[in-house]
N, C-alpha and C positions, 0 to 999 in steps of 0.2 A: 145726209148719210155720213156716218163717221168714217174717218180715214183708217186705212190699214197701217200697220207698223212700217211697211215698205214705203207707202205713200208719204207718211209724215217724215221719214228719214230723207227722202228725196226733196221734200219741201224745205226742210231745214238746211240741206246741203246747198240748195239754190240761194239761200240767204247767208251763206258764208260759213256754215258749220262744217267741221271736219270730224271724221270718226277717230276717236282716241283709242278706245279699247272695247273689248267684249268680254263679259264675265258670265258664262252660262248663256242664258237666254235674254240678257239685257245688254244693250249697246249704249256706250257713252259717247256723246258728241259734244264738242266744244267750239265756240266761236273765238278765234284768236284775236279779233279786233275788240270785242266787247268783254271777253272773259266769261261770258255766259256758258253754263254747262247744263246739259239735260241728259237724263237716262231714259231710254226707250225700251219697253218690254217687247221682245221679239217672239213671243210664244202664243199670241192670240191672233186670230184672223182680223178682227176689227177692234179698235180701241173704243172704250166707252166714252161718251160725250164729255163727261167731267174730266177724265184723264187727258183727253185730247186738248181740252181747254187749258188745263193746268200745265201741260208740256209747252204749249205755245206761249203761255204767260211767262213761264220761267225763261223761255228763249227770248223774251222781249218782243214778240211779234204781235201781241195784242195790246 
């Protein structure tokens, strides 16, 4: 089952990501130790499987 935006943000924050900014319905998170940055859409209930995979890959968690 795909994660919701809220769940993936919580997952990233457990791995050291911090909320940097929000522009409309997108939230930017950055990891200060690795410098990795991801943008999470916060307008849909569940993320599509490919988008979830791409976000986790950009974050360096896959």
